[in-house]
N, C-alpha and C positions, 0 to 999 in steps of 0.2 A: 403193293408192288405187283406188277404183272408177272406172269409165268416166263415171259421172254426175258425180262430183266433179271430174274433169279437164275435163269439158265446162263446168261452172259456173265454174271458175277461168279457162278460156280466154275464156269469154263476159265475165266481169268485166274481164279485161285489155283486151279489145277496146272495151268500153263506156267504160272510164276513158281509154283512148287517144283515142277520138273526142271525149270531153268536153274533154280537154286541148287538142286541135287546135282545137276551136270557141272555147275561151277565148283562145287565142293570136290567132286571126283577129279576134275581137271587140276585143281590146286594140289590135291594129294599126290597125283601122278607127277606133277612138276617138282614137288618137294622131293619125292623119291628119286627122280632123274637127277636132280642137282646133287643129292647125297651120293649117288653112284659115281657121278663125275668127280666129286671131291675125294671120295675114297680112292678112285683110280689115280688121281694126281698124287696123293700121298703114297700109294703103293709104288708108283714109278720112282718117287724119291728114294724109298727104301730099297728098291731093286738096284738103283744106281749106286747106293752106298754099299750094297752087298757085292756088286761087281767090282767096286774099288777094293773091297776086302779080299776078294778072290785074287786079284792081280798084285796085291801088295806083298812084299817078302815077309816071311815069318819074323825076321828080326825087327820089323817095323809094326808088329802086331797084326799081321795079315794072314791070309790063308795059304800063300805060296802056291797058287795053282789049284786050290780046293776051297770049297765053302765050309769044310770041316772046322768046327770050333766056333763058328759064327753064332752069336747070341743077339737077341733083340735088344738087350740092355747096352750092347756096344753101338747100336745104331741110333738109339734115342733113350732119353731118360724118362720120357712120358709116352708110353704106348697108347695113350688115349688123348684125343683132342675133341674139338667141337664137331668133327665129322663122324667119329666113331672110335672103335677100339681095334688095335692091330696086334697080330701075333705072327711069330715065325714057327713053322711046324716042320720037324720037331725043333725044340729049343733046348740046348744047343744042337746045331747040325752035326751029325756023326762025321768022324774023320774020313777023308777021301771022297766025300760027296761032290758030284759035279753039277748039282742043281740045288735050289732051295725054294721053299714055298712060303709066301706071305698071304695072310688072310685078313681082310678088313670087314668088320661088322658095323654097319651104319646105325644111325639113330632114327631113321624113318622106316615106316612099314613099306615093304616091297610090293611087287605086283601080285603076289599070292594073297595079300591082305592078312597073313597070319604071322609071317616072319619078318625080321628086319632085313634091310638091304645087305647083301653079302657079295663081296668081290674077292676073287682069288687070283694071285699072280705067281706063276712059276718062273724062276730066273735061272738062266744058264750063263756061262761066261760070255757068250756072244749074242744072246737074244733073250727075250722075255715074252710070255704069253699071259694075257689078261682074260679072265673068265668071269662074267657077271652071272651069279647064281640066282638072284632074285631081284 
């Protein structure tokens, strides 16, 4: 084989290797993005349930104008699903609190490449804020 042919084969192997590496990175990023979106959707559900608890009278097992007494076990029997694990911080929420915080830890590695995807949601009676940590 001539030198030119060996050079072309080597170049082709390098180009294919780079393209495969790029494809793997893109797939991993897409999986992490999908996991973030799924965690966000689940946290919006929990936030909606918490806001229902806030507005429900105490006689109907609600917060009567407070998030105090809210526990994750009241919102779901399974705080883990195919998207990740969810928690309420603190659990139970102290009496008289006017906000609560939900944390979702995903099952995919995030953008830092060392930690799992993490999404935090703080809930108030009239609004909510979603923060993507990784």
